[in-house]
N, C-alpha and C positions, 0 to 999 in steps of 0.2 A: 504494500500500500504506500502510495506517495504522500509524503508529509509536506504540505505547502508552508512557505514562510508566512509568519503572522504579518498582517498588513501594517504598514507604517502609520503611527498616529498622525492625524491631520496636522497637528502643530509642528511635526518634524518633516513634513513634505518640503522638498526643494521648491521654493516659491519666488524668492527675490534675488535679483542680481545685486552686486555690491553698491552700484549707484543708487538703486531704489531704496535699499536699506539705509544708505547714508542720508538720503533725503528725509526719510521717516524720522530718523534720530538726530537730524541736524549735525551730522559728522562729515568731515572730509572723506570723499570716496577713497582716497589713498590710505587713510587711516583704517577704514573698514577692510580694505584688501589686505593690509599688513596684519591686522589682528586676526583675520579669519583664514587667510591663504598663505601667509608668510611673505617674505620679500628678500631678494638679493640686494646687497649693497657693498660698496667699496669703502672701507675705512681709510682714514688719512695715512695710516701706516702702510697702505698698499694691500694687495691681495683682494680676495673676494670672500664675503661672509654671507650667512643666511640668517635673517630674522625669522625665528620659528613662531608660527601662529599660536595664539593663546586660546582661540575658540575653534572647535572642530566644525567645519561647514557641513550642511546637510548632504550635499552631493555635488561633486565637481566644483563648478564656479557658482553654484546656487546656495542661497542661505534659506533657512527655515524661520518660522515664527519664533520658535524657541531660541534660535540664534539672535533674533532681534532683541529678545528679552535679555540675553546674556550681554549683548553689546550695550544696552541701556545701562545695565549695572556697572559694567567696566567703565563706560564713559563718565559715570557719576564721580569716580575718583580720579579720573584723568583730566577732566575739564579744568578743575580748580586746583587740584593738589599736585598734579604732574608727578605722580608716583612713578619712579623708573620701572621699566618693564622687568628687569631682573628681580626687583623686590616684589612686584606683582606675582611673578611666577613662583617665588619661594613661599609667599604668603598663601597663594592659592593651593599649592601642594600641601601645605600645612593644614588648611581647612579641609581639603579632600580627605586627608588621613583621619582627622578628628571627627568629621561628620560621616565618613564612610560612603561618600557619594562621588561619582566621577565628574559631575558638572555642577559644582556649587552655585555658580551664577544663575543656574536655571532651576534651583531647588528652593522650595519655601523654607527649608531648614536654615538658609542663610539669614533670613529675617529674624528667626527665633533666637539663635545663638551664634550663627556663623559670622555675623557682622563683627561682633566683639572679638572673635578668634582672629579674623582677618586683620582688623585694625590694630589689635595689640601686637600681632606678629609683624606687620608692616612697620608699625611704630618703633618696634625694637630694632628692626633692620636699618631704619633710617634715622633713628634717634629723634623722632618727632615729639614735640612737647605735648603735654596733656591737652592743652587747648587745641592744638593741631589735630590730635587724635579725635577729639570730640567733634570738630568740624567735619572731619572725614566720615565719622560715624553718622552724622546727620545727613550728609549727602548720600551715603549708601542707603539709609532708611527712606529718604525722600524718593529715590528711584525705585526701591523695592515695593513701596506702598502703592505704586502705580501699576503693579502687576497683580493679577488675580490668579489663584491656583486652583486646580481641580482636586478631587478627592485623593488622587495618587501623588499629590505634591508637585505636579508639573504645571507650568504656566498655561493658562487658557485665554486670558485677556490681557491686553497691554494698552495703557493710556499714555501715549508718548507725550513728552513735554511740548507745549505749544509756544513756549518762550525760549529764546536762544540761551539766556542765562538764568535758568530756574533757581530761585532762592527761597521759595516758600512752598511748604507742604500744601498750602491752600490753592495752588494753581489749578484752574478749572480742569475737570476731567471730561472735557467736551469731545475730544477726538479719540476714537477707539480703533484699535486693530484687533479684529476677531477672525481667526483662521476659518471660521464657519460662515463668514459673511463677506460678500464682495471679493471673493478670492483672496482674502487677507489684506486688502488694501484699506488705508485709513478712511474711516467714515465718521459722520457726526453721530455720537451716541444718541440712541432713541429714534432718530430718523433713518439711520443707516444709508444715508446718501453719501457718496464719496466726496471727500474734500476737494479732490481734483475737479470734479464736476462743478462744485460751487465756485472755484476759482475761475474756471472757463466761462461760466455764466457771468461772473462779475466783470471779467475782461471784455466780454461781449456787450456790456452795458446794462445788465440786469441790476436792479436795485436790491440792496440788502433787505429792506422791508418786504419786498415782493417774494424773495426767496424764502424768507422766514415764514411767510404765509403759505407758500407752496408746500413746504416740508413740515409745517406745523411745529416749528421750533422758535426760540427767541431770536431776536436780532443779534443778541450777544453771542449766541451759538454760531451764527453765520460769521460774525466778525472774528471769532476765535478760530474757525476753520480757515479763514483767509489769512489770519496771522500765522497759523501753522504752515500753510503752503508757501508763505513768503519768507520764512526764516532763512538765515544764512548759517552755513556750517560754522561751528565754534571750535 
């Protein structure tokens, strides 16, 4: 009897190219490529070296919804704190061992006790002050709280930041990425209309008030979708 391989969970399907993932998360495309696919470079001393990827892509050059969530968490500590990648690798390996999971950035265990493990380890490696560790912890938690997890602990919903420099946990959760809707493309939560469609209509001359009425959402929701689409990579 032939045993078929179990189907891949929807959130792990190869869905996004690096440029699209970069746009959703307001990251440089080159950064996403380096973090997920690795990168060759030539140091000043000469020769050729390889930057080893930190995140395992879904398949080939495609990323999954789970990869998006991992990238959001990693970006949280790289945007402001610029933690060197060697320290990230060592701290991540430490958390993997302590939590017993292969992908801590995609696990809800990171929010419960993994954040403290990571921050303390990274802080020791870099001699970061207590205030610096607290700021890093807050950024971690801010990113993690915009991810919702299923019963098995895997991410199922992502609310990407709509502001280029997020500094508040109260930032609106207006834009949603749900692998079950619109092929995993960003939508306005509640209306499930793609943010790209809203931007295209706005550029074509449609008024915010009219779109809000069409989709039965607030004008603020439409404005937040437009803000999301117009962000620049940080």
